[in-house]
N, CA and C of each residue as an Amber inpcrd file, in Angstrom:
protein
   360
   0.8370000  -1.1860000   0.0000000   0.0000000   0.0000000   0.0000000
   0.8800000   1.2480000   0.0000000   0.6470000   2.0970000  -0.9700000
   1.3770000   3.3520000  -1.0080000   0.4480000   4.4750000  -0.5910000
   1.0600000   5.5650000  -0.2510000   0.3070000   6.7400000   0.1460000
  -0.4380000   7.2830000  -1.0780000  -1.7330000   7.6600000  -0.9580000
  -2.4670000   8.1480000  -2.1290000  -1.9770000   9.5110000  -2.6360000
  -1.1780000  10.2050000  -1.8590000  -0.6720000  11.5090000  -2.2670000
   0.6290000  11.4240000  -3.0650000   1.2190000  10.2340000  -3.1570000
   2.4800000  10.0800000  -3.8820000   2.3280000  10.4700000  -5.3580000
   1.2930000  10.0100000  -6.0880000   1.1760000  10.4390000  -7.4990000
   1.0170000  11.9590000  -7.6390000   0.3230000  12.5780000  -6.7140000
   0.1630000  14.0270000  -6.7540000   1.4980000  14.7290000  -6.5440000
   2.2880000  14.2560000  -5.6120000   3.6040000  14.8380000  -5.3680000
   4.5340000  14.6270000  -6.5550000   4.4440000  13.4560000  -7.1850000
   5.2660000  13.1870000  -8.3670000   4.8670000  14.1390000  -9.4990000
   3.5680000  14.3330000  -9.7040000   3.0960000  15.2440000 -10.7330000
   3.5400000  16.6720000 -10.4600000   3.4700000  17.1080000  -9.2030000
   3.9380000  18.4520000  -8.8460000   5.4380000  18.5850000  -9.0810000
   6.1930000  17.5380000  -8.7950000   7.6320000  17.5640000  -9.0360000
   7.9530000  17.6630000 -10.5210000   7.2250000  16.8960000 -11.3380000
   7.4400000  16.9630000 -12.7900000   7.0950000  18.3490000 -13.3150000
   6.0040000  18.9290000 -12.8240000   5.6140000  20.2700000 -13.2630000
   6.6740000  21.2970000 -12.8710000   7.2230000  21.1950000 -11.6720000
   8.2530000  22.1280000 -11.2270000   9.5190000  21.9760000 -12.0660000
   9.9060000  20.7370000 -12.3750000  11.1020000  20.5110000 -13.1900000
  10.9050000  21.0820000 -14.5890000   9.7190000  20.8820000 -15.1700000
   9.4600000  21.4250000 -16.5070000   9.4570000  22.9520000 -16.5010000
   8.8580000  23.5590000 -15.4880000   8.8080000  25.0170000 -15.4250000
  10.2090000  25.6000000 -15.2480000  10.9440000  25.0870000 -14.3020000
  12.2980000  25.5850000 -14.0710000  13.2230000  25.2500000 -15.2260000
  13.0170000  24.0790000 -15.8490000  13.8260000  23.7110000 -17.0110000
  13.5720000  24.6380000 -18.1880000  12.3190000  25.0370000 -18.3910000
  12.0160000  25.9770000 -19.4650000  12.6470000  27.3290000 -19.2310000
  12.6100000  27.7980000 -18.0000000  13.2570000  29.0770000 -17.6750000
  14.7670000  29.0050000 -17.8580000  15.3520000  27.9110000 -17.4060000
  16.8030000  27.7590000 -17.5410000  17.2000000  27.6390000 -19.0060000
  16.4320000  26.9000000 -19.8010000  16.7540000  26.7380000 -21.2160000
  16.6550000  28.0620000 -21.9580000  15.6460000  28.8720000 -21.6420000
  15.5310000  30.1590000 -22.3260000  16.6560000  31.1010000 -21.9170000
  17.1150000  31.0020000 -20.6750000  18.2290000  31.8520000 -20.2340000
  19.5410000  31.4340000 -20.9020000  19.7270000  30.1340000 -21.1030000
  20.9730000  29.6400000 -21.6940000  20.9440000  29.7590000 -23.2180000
  19.8310000  29.3980000 -23.8500000  19.7670000  29.3260000 -25.3040000
  19.2610000  30.5970000 -25.9690000  18.6600000  31.4910000 -25.2170000
  18.0640000  32.6940000 -25.7930000  19.0880000  33.6860000 -26.2900000
  18.6770000  34.5840000 -27.2120000  19.6090000  35.5860000 -27.7280000
  19.9910000  36.5790000 -26.6360000  21.2110000  37.0660000 -26.7430000
  21.7130000  37.9770000 -25.7220000  22.1740000  39.2940000 -26.3240000
  21.5280000  39.7520000 -27.3810000  21.8560000  41.0280000 -27.9980000
  20.9250000  42.0910000 -27.4570000  21.3610000  42.7680000 -26.4190000
  20.5360000  43.7940000 -25.7990000  20.8590000  45.1530000 -26.4090000
  19.8340000  45.9870000 -26.5410000  20.0460000  47.3650000 -26.9380000
  19.1430000  48.2490000 -26.0720000  19.2620000  49.5340000 -26.2720000
  18.5430000  50.4720000 -25.4030000  17.0330000  50.3020000 -25.5160000
  16.5380000  50.0700000 -26.7270000  15.0930000  49.9330000 -26.9360000
  14.5430000  48.6950000 -26.2350000  15.3040000  47.6110000 -26.2200000
  14.8250000  46.3920000 -25.5740000  14.8390000  46.4930000 -24.0570000
  15.7070000  47.3110000 -23.5120000  15.8140000  47.4200000 -22.0610000
  14.8440000  48.4310000 -21.4660000  14.1870000  49.2480000 -22.3060000
  13.2320000  50.2250000 -21.7840000  11.9150000  49.5510000 -21.4600000
  11.1720000  50.1660000 -20.5370000   9.8550000  49.6470000 -20.1700000
   8.8860000  49.8590000 -21.3250000   8.0160000  48.9000000 -21.5560000
   7.0350000  48.9990000 -22.6280000   5.8600000  49.8510000 -22.1580000
   5.5950000  50.9450000 -22.8490000   4.5480000  51.8800000 -22.4460000
   3.5890000  52.1970000 -23.5850000   3.4270000  51.3190000 -24.5340000
   2.4720000  51.4940000 -25.6270000   2.7140000  52.7670000 -26.4230000
   3.9360000  53.1570000 -26.6260000   4.2350000  54.3130000 -27.4360000
   4.1820000  55.6360000 -26.7020000   3.8230000  55.6320000 -25.4470000
   3.7550000  56.8610000 -24.6610000   4.9660000  56.8910000 -23.7390000
   5.6520000  58.0080000 -23.6980000   6.8020000  58.1100000 -22.8090000
   6.3460000  58.0100000 -21.3620000   6.9780000  57.1470000 -20.5600000
   6.5670000  57.0200000 -19.1700000   6.8710000  58.2940000 -18.3900000
   5.9860000  58.6200000 -17.4730000   6.1720000  59.7960000 -16.6230000
   6.3550000  59.3360000 -15.1910000   7.0940000  60.0990000 -14.4000000
   7.2950000  59.6720000 -13.0150000   6.0160000  59.7420000 -12.1850000
   5.1350000  60.6740000 -12.4770000   3.8860000  60.8050000 -11.7220000
   2.7230000  60.8450000 -12.6920000   1.6850000  60.1340000 -12.3640000
   0.5080000  60.1300000 -13.2210000  -0.2050000  61.4760000 -13.1220000
  -0.9200000  61.8130000 -14.1820000  -1.6690000  63.0610000 -14.1980000
  -2.7840000  62.9750000 -13.1730000  -2.9330000  64.0080000 -12.3740000
  -3.9840000  64.0170000 -11.3580000  -3.5850000  63.3240000 -10.0730000
  -2.3120000  63.1250000  -9.8460000  -1.8640000  62.5330000  -8.5850000
  -1.9680000  61.0260000  -8.5350000  -2.0830000  60.3660000  -9.6690000
  -2.1030000  58.9100000  -9.6810000  -3.4730000  58.2930000  -9.4990000
  -4.5320000  59.0740000  -9.5260000  -5.8810000  58.5340000  -9.3630000
  -6.4460000  58.1520000 -10.7200000  -7.1570000  57.0450000 -10.7560000
  -7.8250000  56.6230000 -11.9740000  -9.1280000  57.3920000 -12.1180000
  -9.5070000  57.7360000 -13.3320000 -10.7960000  58.4000000 -13.5130000
 -11.9480000  57.4400000 -13.2200000 -13.0850000  57.9980000 -12.8680000
 -14.2560000  57.1970000 -12.5350000 -14.6890000  56.3620000 -13.7340000
 -14.4590000  56.8410000 -14.9230000 -14.8510000  56.1250000 -16.1380000
 -14.2170000  54.7300000 -16.1870000 -13.0040000  54.6000000 -15.6850000
 -12.3350000  53.2960000 -15.6490000 -13.1550000  52.3050000 -14.8240000
 -13.6190000  52.7200000 -13.6660000 -14.3880000  51.8430000 -12.7940000
 -15.7780000  51.5770000 -13.3650000 -16.3520000  52.5400000 -14.0570000
 -17.6640000  52.3390000 -14.6580000 -17.6100000  51.3050000 -15.7730000
 -16.5420000  51.3290000 -16.5510000 -16.3990000  50.3300000 -17.6060000
 -16.2200000  48.9470000 -16.9860000 -15.4390000  48.8520000 -15.9340000
 -15.2530000  47.5640000 -15.2490000 -16.5680000  47.0730000 -14.6720000
 -17.3340000  47.9720000 -14.0700000 -18.6190000  47.5910000 -13.4910000
 -19.5830000  47.1380000 -14.5830000 -19.5770000  47.8070000 -15.7170000
 -20.4500000  47.4110000 -16.8180000 -20.1140000  46.0080000 -17.2880000
 -18.8410000  45.7320000 -17.4420000 -18.4450000  44.3950000 -17.8750000
 -18.9240000  43.3390000 -16.8940000 -18.7170000  43.5690000 -15.6200000
 -19.1000000  42.5850000 -14.6130000 -20.6100000  42.3840000 -14.5860000
 -21.3620000  43.4710000 -14.5950000 -22.8180000  43.3690000 -14.5020000
 -23.3770000  42.5990000 -15.6960000 -22.9590000  42.9380000 -16.8920000
 -23.5440000  42.2910000 -18.0570000 -22.9630000  40.9080000 -18.2960000
 -21.7830000  40.6420000 -17.8260000 -21.2420000  39.2940000 -17.8850000
 -22.0440000  38.3770000 -16.9750000 -22.3550000  38.8460000 -15.7840000
 -23.1690000  38.0620000 -14.8570000 -24.5670000  37.8670000 -15.4140000
 -25.0950000  38.8740000 -16.0710000 -26.4340000  38.7480000 -16.6570000
 -26.4660000  37.6240000 -17.6840000 -25.4800000  37.5640000 -18.5410000
 -25.4540000  36.5200000 -19.5630000 -25.3000000  35.1470000 -18.9220000
 -24.4890000  35.0510000 -17.8880000 -24.2920000  33.7650000 -17.2120000
 -25.5960000  33.2750000 -16.6010000 -26.4160000  34.1670000 -16.0710000
 -27.6850000  33.7670000 -15.4810000 -28.7740000  33.5200000 -16.5230000
 -28.6580000  34.0940000 -17.6950000 -29.6820000  33.8970000 -18.7180000
 -29.5090000  32.5840000 -19.4840000 -28.3080000  32.0290000 -19.5440000
 -28.1090000  30.7700000 -20.2560000 -28.9340000  29.6260000 -19.6680000
 -28.8700000  29.3540000 -18.3660000 -29.6880000  28.2500000 -17.8380000
 -31.1830000  28.4880000 -18.0480000 -31.6130000  29.7420000 -17.9620000
 -33.0230000  30.0370000 -18.1780000 -33.4130000  29.6990000 -19.6130000
 -32.5670000  30.0470000 -20.5610000 -32.8780000  29.7840000 -21.9590000
 -32.8960000  28.2890000 -22.2540000 -32.0390000  27.5360000 -21.5890000
 -31.9730000  26.0980000 -21.8350000 -33.2090000  25.3920000 -21.2970000
 -33.6680000  25.7860000 -20.1200000 -34.8190000  25.1030000 -19.5070000
 -36.0760000  25.9630000 -19.5480000 -36.2570000  26.7180000 -20.5930000
 -37.3980000  27.6190000 -20.7120000 -38.7230000  26.8650000 -20.6880000
 -38.7970000  25.7260000 -21.3630000 -40.0550000  24.9850000 -21.4620000
 -40.5060000  24.4440000 -20.1050000 -39.5610000  23.9950000 -19.2660000
 -39.9350000  23.4210000 -17.9700000 -40.2970000  24.4820000 -16.9340000
 -39.7690000  25.6910000 -17.0920000 -39.9910000  26.7280000 -16.0820000
 -41.3620000  27.3730000 -16.1960000 -41.8860000  27.4730000 -17.3820000
 -43.2210000  28.0200000 -17.6530000 -43.3890000  29.4250000 -17.0740000
 -44.4880000  29.6730000 -16.3780000 -44.8110000  31.0050000 -15.8630000
 -43.8660000  31.4760000 -14.7780000 -43.4730000  30.5760000 -13.8850000
 -42.5460000  30.9540000 -12.8170000 -41.2230000  31.4280000 -13.3930000
 -40.7440000  30.7510000 -14.4210000 -39.4900000  31.1420000 -15.0540000
 -39.5870000  32.5070000 -15.6970000 -40.7300000  32.7990000 -16.3060000
 -40.9170000  34.0990000 -16.9280000 -40.9390000  35.2100000 -15.8880000
 -41.6350000  34.9850000 -14.7650000 -41.6780000  35.9910000 -13.6920000
 -40.2930000  36.1850000 -13.0920000 -39.5640000  35.0990000 -12.8780000
 -38.2130000  35.1970000 -12.3260000 -37.2900000  35.9490000 -13.2780000
 -37.4040000  35.6880000 -14.5630000 -36.5760000  36.3870000 -15.5420000
 -36.8980000  37.8730000 -15.5730000 -38.1720000  38.2200000 -15.5510000
 -38.5570000  39.6300000 -15.5650000 -38.0580000  40.3450000 -14.3100000
 -38.1500000  39.6850000 -13.1500000 -37.6300000  40.2890000 -11.9110000
 -36.1150000  40.4890000 -12.0140000 -35.4300000  39.5080000 -12.5710000
 -33.9840000  39.6190000 -12.7400000 -33.6370000  40.7630000 -13.6810000
 -34.3600000  40.8800000 -14.7810000 -34.0800000  41.9510000 -15.7310000
 -34.3770000  43.3260000 -15.1370000 -35.4040000  43.4220000 -14.2960000
 -35.6850000  44.7020000 -13.6260000 -34.5380000  45.0450000 -12.6780000
 -34.0580000  44.0500000 -11.9340000 -32.9500000  44.2990000 -11.0140000
 -31.6640000  44.6570000 -11.7550000 -31.4480000  44.0620000 -12.9020000
 -30.2210000  44.3350000 -13.6480000 -30.2980000  45.6870000 -14.3590000
 -31.4920000  46.2070000 -14.5270000 -31.6590000  47.5030000 -15.1710000
 -31.1800000  48.6370000 -14.2680000 -31.2260000  48.4390000 -12.9700000
 -30.8090000  49.4970000 -12.0310000 -29.3470000  49.8970000 -12.2470000
 -28.3710000  48.9690000 -12.2660000 -26.9890000  49.4120000 -12.5350000
 -26.8000000  49.9300000 -13.9520000 -27.6000000  49.4190000 -14.9000000
 -27.5040000  49.9240000 -16.2690000 -27.8970000  51.3960000 -16.3270000
 -28.9990000  51.7410000 -15.6770000 -29.4520000  53.1350000 -15.6610000
 -28.4550000  54.0010000 -14.8960000 -27.9200000  53.4770000 -13.8020000
 -26.9210000  54.2170000 -13.0340000 -25.7110000  54.5480000 -13.9090000
 -25.2330000  53.5540000 -14.6390000 -24.0710000  53.7750000 -15.4950000
 -24.3920000  54.7500000 -16.6180000 -25.5630000  54.6420000 -17.1620000
 -25.9790000  55.5400000 -18.2300000 -26.0240000  56.9770000 -17.7440000
 -26.5610000  57.1800000 -16.5410000 -26.6570000  58.5330000 -15.9860000
 -25.2880000  59.0940000 -15.6100000 -24.3550000  58.2380000 -15.2360000
 -23.0020000  58.6930000 -14.8850000 -22.1410000  58.9530000 -16.1160000
 -22.6160000  58.5930000 -17.3020000 -21.8630000  58.8480000 -18.5240000
 -20.9100000  57.7320000 -18.8870000 -21.1630000  56.5310000 -18.4220000
 -20.2650000  55.4270000 -18.7080000 -20.2820000  54.9560000 -20.1270000
 -21.3220000  55.2780000 -20.8840000 -21.4330000  54.8370000 -22.2720000
 -20.9980000  55.9060000 -23.2660000 -20.5330000  57.0350000 -22.7950000
 -20.0840000  58.1150000 -23.6700000 -18.5650000  58.0480000 -23.7940000
 -18.0960000  57.8220000 -25.0200000 -16.6580000  57.7390000 -25.2490000
 -16.1740000  59.0420000 -25.8280000 -15.2570000  59.6590000 -25.1310000
 -14.7070000  60.9490000 -25.5810000 -13.3880000  60.7550000 -26.2790000
């Protein structure tokens, strides 16, 4: 009788060897021609500044876009099971869906009023 965790430990060991081996191989076999452009931080074509404009605070629009993504992503996740079992749910399913859509409309209206859908 062997310990049931032995295969798991062996698998973790193999994964660690492969990960470290890949890093070591790229360090040994990779090109070593460095220049100034390769050593600079990647900033999407904009010169990096020591301090962000406005003291380093993100604009509210950033958070509104994130909130929109989360709200509507969750909405789609909840609508898939409803669509699949629509026939079995009948009237209760329709009432539940309408209540869900009314509740999901509240953050949509909030975002709309805050200007989250206006791209400048």
